C-alpha positions in Angstrom: -31.9 -2.5 2.8 -32.7 -6.1 3.7 -29.1 -7.2 4.0 -27.9 -4.2 6.4 -30.9 -4.7 8.8 -29.7 -7.9 8.5 -26.3 -7.6 9.8 -28.4 -5.8 13.2 -29.4 -9.2 14.3 -28.0 -10.5 17.5 -25.7 -13.5 17.6 -24.6 -15.3 20.9 -21.3 -14.1 20.1 -22.3 -10.4 19.6 -21.3 -9.1 23.1 -18.1 -10.7 23.3 -17.0 -9.4 20.0 -18.2 -5.7 20.9 -15.9 -6.2 23.9 -12.7 -7.5 22.0 -13.0 -4.8 19.7 -13.1 -2.2 23.2 -9.7 -4.0 24.4 -6.3 -2.6 23.7 -4.8 -3.6 20.5 -2.0 -5.8 22.3 -4.4 -7.6 24.3 -7.2 -7.9 21.5 -4.5 -9.7 19.5 -4.5 -12.8 21.5 -8.2 -14.9 20.8 -9.5 -18.0 20.8 -12.4 -19.4 18.3 -14.0 -22.3 19.8 -16.0 -24.8 18.1 -16.0 -23.3 14.8 -16.2 -25.2 11.0 -13.0 -24.4 10.2 -12.3 -23.8 6.1 -8.8 -23.7 6.3 -8.2 -23.2 2.4 -5.0 -25.7 3.1 -4.4 -29.0 1.9 -6.2 -30.0 5.3 -9.2 -28.8 4.1 -12.5 -28.0 6.9 -11.9 -28.9 9.8 -15.1 -29.4 12.1 -15.8 -28.2 15.4 -12.2 -26.9 15.8 -10.8 -24.4 17.7 -8.2 -21.8 16.4 -5.6 -19.8 18.8 -4.0 -17.0 17.8 -1.5 -15.2 20.1 0.3 -12.0 19.3 -1.5 -11.5 16.3 -0.4 -15.1 14.7 -2.4 -18.6 14.4 -0.7 -20.5 16.9 -2.7 -23.9 16.7 -5.5 -25.3 14.9 -7.5 -28.4 16.2 -10.0 -29.8 18.5 -9.9 -29.4 22.5 -7.7 -26.0 22.7 -7.3 -24.3 25.6 -7.2 -20.4 26.0 -4.3 -18.9 28.2 -5.7 -16.6 31.2 -7.0 -13.6 30.2 -7.8 -14.6 26.4 -10.8 -13.4 25.0 -12.9 -16.9 23.7 -15.8 -16.6 20.9 -17.7 -19.5 20.7 -18.6 -20.3 17.2 -21.0 -23.2 17.8 -20.1 -24.6 14.3 -20.3 -21.4 12.2 -17.5 -21.6 9.7 -14.1 -19.9 10.0 -12.3 -18.7 7.4 -9.5 -16.8 5.9 -10.0 -13.3 5.4 -10.8 -12.9 1.7 -9.6 -11.7 -1.1 -10.8 -8.5 -2.9 -9.7 -9.1 -6.1 -7.3 -6.6 -8.3 -8.5 -3.3 -7.4 -8.2 0.8 -6.2 -9.4 0.6 -2.8 -7.0 3.3 -1.3 -5.9 4.8 -4.9 -9.0 5.8 -5.9 -12.3 7.3 -3.8 -14.3 8.9 -6.1 -13.6 7.8 -9.5 -15.3 11.2 -11.2 -13.1 13.0 -8.9 -9.6 13.2 -10.5 -7.9 14.5 -7.2 -9.0 11.6 -5.6 -7.4 9.0 -8.3 -3.9 7.8 -8.4 -4.0 4.7 -10.0 -3.1 5.7 -13.6 0.1 7.7 -14.8 -0.2 10.2 -18.1 2.8 11.7 -19.1 2.3 11.8 -22.9 6.0 12.2 -24.1 7.2 9.2 -22.3 4.2 6.9 -21.7 5.8 3.5 -20.8 7.0 4.0 -17.2 7.1 0.5 -15.6 8.9 2.2 -12.3 5.6 3.2 -11.9 4.2 2.5 -8.0 0.9 3.1 -7.0 1.2 1.5 -3.3 3.3 5.0 -2.6 0.1 6.7 -3.3 -2.2 3.7 -0.9 -4.4 5.6 1.8 -4.9 3.1 4.5 -8.2 5.6 5.8 -10.3 5.3 2.7 -14.0 5.0 3.2 -13.9 2.3 0.8 -12.0 0.1 3.2 -14.3 -0.7 5.7 -16.9 -1.2 3.0 -15.0 -3.7 1.5 -14.1 -5.2 5.1 -17.7 -6.0 6.0 -18.2 -8.2 3.8 -15.2 -10.3 4.9 -12.4 -8.8 2.7 -9.3 -8.6 4.5 -6.8 -7.6 1.5 -6.3 -6.7 -1.7 -4.2 -6.2 -4.9 -3.4 -2.8 -6.1 -3.6 -2.8 -9.2 -2.3 0.3 -12.0 -4.4 1.4 -14.3 -3.4 1.8 -18.0 -3.6 5.4 -18.5 -1.1 6.9 -20.7 0.8 3.2 -22.0 -0.1 -0.6 -21.8 2.4 -1.1 -19.3 0.5 0.6 -16.3 3.3 0.3 -13.7 3.3 -1.4 -10.1 1.5 -2.6 -7.4 1.4 -4.7 -4.3 -1.2 -6.5 -2.2 -2.4 -4.6 1.3 -4.4 -5.7 4.4 -6.9 -3.7 5.1 -6.0 -3.5 8.7 -5.1 0.3 8.8 -1.2 -0.4 7.8 -0.1 2.1 5.8 2.7 -0.2 3.6 2.4 -2.8 1.4 3.3 -6.7 2.1 5.5 -8.8 -0.1 6.9 -8.3 -3.5 5.4 -6.0 -6.6 3.9 -6.9 -9.4 3.8 -5.8 -12.6 0.3 -4.7 -14.9 -0.1 -4.9 -18.2 -2.3 -5.0 -20.7 -3.0 -6.6 -23.9 -5.5 -6.7 -26.5 -8.0 -4.3 -28.4 -8.8 -2.7 -25.5 -5.0 -1.3 -25.4 -4.5 -0.7 -28.9 -5.5 3.0 -28.5 -2.1 3.2 -26.3 -0.5 1.4 -28.8 -1.3 2.7 -32.6 -4.4 0.9 -32.8 -2.7 -2.3 -33.3 -2.4 -5.1 -31.1 0.8 -6.3 -33.1 2.4 -3.4 -32.3 2.3 -4.2 -28.1 4.7 -6.9 -29.1 6.9 -4.9 -31.1 7.0 -2.3 -28.5 6.9 -5.1 -25.4 10.3 -6.5 -27.4 11.8 -3.6 -27.3 11.4 -2.3 -24.0 12.9 -6.4 -22.8 15.9 -5.4 -25.3 16.3 -2.2 -23.5 16.2 -3.7 -20.1 18.7 -6.4 -21.1 21.4 -3.9 -22.8 20.5 -4.5 -25.9 19.5 -0.8 -26.8 21.6 2.3 -25.9 20.2 4.0 -22.8 21.4 7.1 -24.9 19.5 6.2 -28.4 16.8 8.2 -29.4 14.9 5.9 -30.0 14.3 4.7 -26.5 11.6 3.6 -24.8 12.0 3.5 -21.1 14.3 5.5 -18.4 17.2 4.2 -16.7 14.8 3.7 -13.5 12.2 1.7 -15.8 15.2 -0.3 -17.5 16.0 -1.4 -14.2 12.4 -2.4 -13.1 12.0 -4.4 -15.9 15.1 -6.1 -15.5 14.3 -7.4 -12.5 10.8 -9.1 -13.6 12.8 -10.6 -16.5 15.0 -12.1 -14.1 11.8 -13.6 -12.2 11.6 -11.2 -9.3 8.0 -10.6 -9.1 5.2 -11.4 -11.2 3.7 -10.1 -14.5 -0.3 -9.6 -14.2 -1.5 -9.3 -17.5 -4.8 -8.0 -18.5 -6.0 -9.7 -21.7 -8.9 -11.8 -23.3 -8.9 -13.3 -26.5 -7.5 -16.6 -26.9 -5.0 -16.2 -29.9 -3.7 -12.9 -27.6 -2.9 -15.4 -24.5 -1.3 -18.0 -27.1 1.2 -15.2 -28.1 1.6 -14.4 -24.4 2.2 -18.0 -23.0 5.2 -17.6 -26.1 6.5 -14.6 -24.8 6.6 -15.6 -21.6 8.5 -19.1 -22.4 10.8 -17.1 -24.4 11.9 -14.7 -22.2 11.5 -16.8 -18.6 9.0 -14.6 -16.8 6.3 -15.7 -14.4 2.8 -14.5 -15.6 -0.6 -14.6 -14.4 -3.5 -13.7 -16.4 -6.3 -11.2 -15.4 -9.8 -11.2 -17.4 -9.3 -14.5 -19.2 -12.3 -14.9 -20.9 -11.1 -17.0 -23.3 -8.7 -18.4 -21.6 -10.7 -21.7 -20.9 -10.0 -22.6 -25.0 -6.2 -22.8 -23.7 -6.8 -24.6 -20.5 -4.2 -27.4 -21.0 -1.5 -25.0 -22.0 -2.0 -22.6 -19.1 -1.7 -25.6 -16.7 1.6 -26.8 -18.7 3.5 -23.7 -17.9 1.7 -23.2 -14.5 -0.2 -19.9 -15.5 -2.8 -18.5 -12.7 -5.9 -16.9 -14.1 -8.0 -14.4 -12.0 -11.5 -15.0 -13.6 -14.0 -12.8 -13.7 -17.1 -15.3 -13.2 -19.7 -12.9 -14.0 -18.5 -12.7 -17.2 -20.9 -14.7 -19.4 -21.9 -12.1 -22.7 -19.2 -10.5 -24.9 -18.8 -7.0 -24.5 -16.0 -7.0 -26.5 -14.6 -8.7 -30.0 -12.2 -10.3 -27.5 -14.5 -11.4 -25.4 -16.7 -13.9 -27.9 -15.7 -16.9 -26.3 -16.9 -15.6 -22.6 -18.6 -18.5 -20.6 -19.8 -19.2 -16.5 -18.3 -22.0 -16.8 -14.5 -20.6 -17.2 -13.6 -21.3 -14.0 -14.3 -24.6 -13.6 -13.0 -25.9 -17.3 -9.7 -23.9 -16.2 -9.2 -25.9 -13.0 -10.3 -29.2 -13.6 -6.9 -28.9 -16.5 -5.1 -28.0 -13.6 -4.8 -24.2 -13.8 -4.9 -22.5 -10.3 -7.6 -20.0 -10.4 -8.3 -16.6 -8.4 -10.7 -13.8 -8.7 -11.1 -10.8 -9.9 -13.9 -8.3 -11.5 -13.7 -5.8 -14.3 -16.2 -2.4 -13.8 -15.3 -0.4 -10.9 -14.2 -3.2 -8.5 -12.7 -0.9 -6.1 -16.7 0.2 -5.0 -17.8 -3.3 -6.0 -15.8 -5.6 -3.9 -18.5 -6.9 -2.5 -19.1 -8.8 -5.6 -16.1 -10.9 -4.9 -18.3 -14.0 -3.0 -20.3 -13.4 -6.1 -17.6 -14.4 -8.5 -16.7 -17.2 -6.7 -20.7 -18.2 -5.5 -21.5 -18.2 -9.4 -18.2 -20.4 -10.3 -19.0 -22.9 -7.3 -22.8 -22.9 -9.4 -21.1 -23.4 -12.8 -19.2 -26.6 -11.9 -16.2 -25.8 -9.6 -15.9 -27.5 -6.9 -16.5 -25.2 -3.6 -13.4 -25.4 -2.0 -11.3 -24.6 -5.1 -13.7 -21.1 -4.9 -12.9 -20.9 -1.5 -9.4 -20.9 -2.4 -9.8 -18.8 -4.9 -10.7 -15.9 -3.0 -8.0 -16.4 -0.4 -5.0 -19.2 -1.1 -4.6 -19.4 -4.8 -4.5 -15.1 -4.7 -1.8 -15.2 -2.3 0.0 -17.8 -3.6 0.2 -15.8 -7.1 1.3 -12.4 -5.3 4.1 -13.8 -3.4 2.1 -13.3 0.0 1.2 -16.8 0.8 3.4 -17.3 3.8 1.7 -14.5 5.5 -1.7 -15.1 5.0 -4.5 -16.7 2.9 -5.3 -19.9 5.0 -5.9 -20.8 8.3 -2.3 -22.5 9.5 -0.2 -22.2 12.2 2.0 -19.1 11.8 0.1 -17.2 9.4 -1.3 -13.7 10.3 -4.1 -14.4 12.0 -6.8 -13.0 9.3 -9.8 -14.8 10.3 -13.9 -14.3 8.9 -16.3 -15.7 11.1 -19.6 -16.3 8.7 -23.1 -16.6 9.5 -23.5 -18.8 7.1 -21.9 -20.2 3.6 -19.3 -17.6 2.5 -20.0 -18.4 -1.1 -23.8 -17.7 -0.6 -24.1 -13.8 -0.9 -28.0 -14.2 1.2 -25.2 -14.6 4.2 -22.9 -12.7 6.0 -19.9 -12.1 7.9 -20.7 -11.9 11.7 -17.0 -10.8 12.8 -13.5 -10.0 10.8 -10.2 -10.5 12.5 -7.0 -8.5 10.7 -3.6 -10.3 12.5 -6.3 -10.6 16.0 -7.4 -7.7 16.1 -11.5 -7.5 15.9 -12.6 -5.1 13.2 -15.2 -2.9 13.7 -18.3 -4.2 11.6 -19.6 -1.1 10.2 -19.1 1.7 7.5 -19.7 4.9 6.2 -23.0 2.9 5.0 -24.2 1.7 8.1 -23.8 4.6 9.7 -26.2 6.8 7.5 -28.2 3.8 7.4 -28.6 3.8 11.3 -28.8 7.8 11.3 -31.6 7.7 8.8 -33.4 4.8 10.2 -33.3 6.6 13.9 -34.6 9.7 11.8 -37.5 7.9 10.2 -38.3 5.8 13.7 -38.9 9.1 15.8 -42.7 10.3 16.1 
């Protein structure tokens, strides 16, 4: 409750931001943020006492002494930090509302007779009106990767990037989600060795080496076409895997098949940091994972992100365990990684630029640079310190309402309790 009450405090730009929310969509896409500490999340780094000019929802200029055209609203940052909107991780926000109510969960496919369906695309079920979106947005989160959950097969299906601006459609290319290791063994005959056997047969089918009408075929015609696209380099394959031995096999498979992969989880990825760096394989690290919850995570350490980055591995962040409802913890992941040796700039990049690059949307979002969408967050303090909070979020230059179902319930009952 303390943090919720803290959000109610007035700040110098509060009145102006409230006016921005009430303006028309067209005019709200123009904006000048003046005098900010701009954390660009680009090669330019942090720029002190800088201005950011937004026109038509696009960043037009970043520098000192910028002037706003007539009629463009101005927000005086007074040294506060301005960052790109943050990445919410690999989640099911918008495709899962209440995890215990199956009618609101659209992230997993369960077809017993033919479970391996790479053509399954969870973005088709995305609901931009999900009540989870405003909750995440209050913590500065502006985009997420919708990930297909492994339900009927270790090949879960496809997902993609969505922005939390109310848009109904994803941006950028799709990603294919796989799961390897002990966590998926119940889906593959209780053996991780079977995962490589099945994966190889699927590759052979996608490349036409198994007859489409074979009684032993694993994939539908649509599944073959989908997998063939990823095998030809059109999209990233994101693999949830933890054990170093499994990661080693994955690197060999990716090199042999010449596919673009990324690792999600990677509890023991630091043990293969040089190999991952040489193969240019990024890792979505759960930086809160320091105790093994399975035998695949014996080597878990809070220094995972720092060790990977020191070796040259691109590091982004994603969490396990109800990530959709706990997206607010993403800042805590990055902050913990920084507390355990990761440079601060890399911590911010892991929440902004790096996931955008890995998921193929860095030409649009992930950094504060001219030509990018104006997905911005003005912070009360250090964004990687959970003691601080987001003052205002802009997506495409539009000021987002800084409220959610949680804050509305808070206000309702605070008013009720305040009555004599």
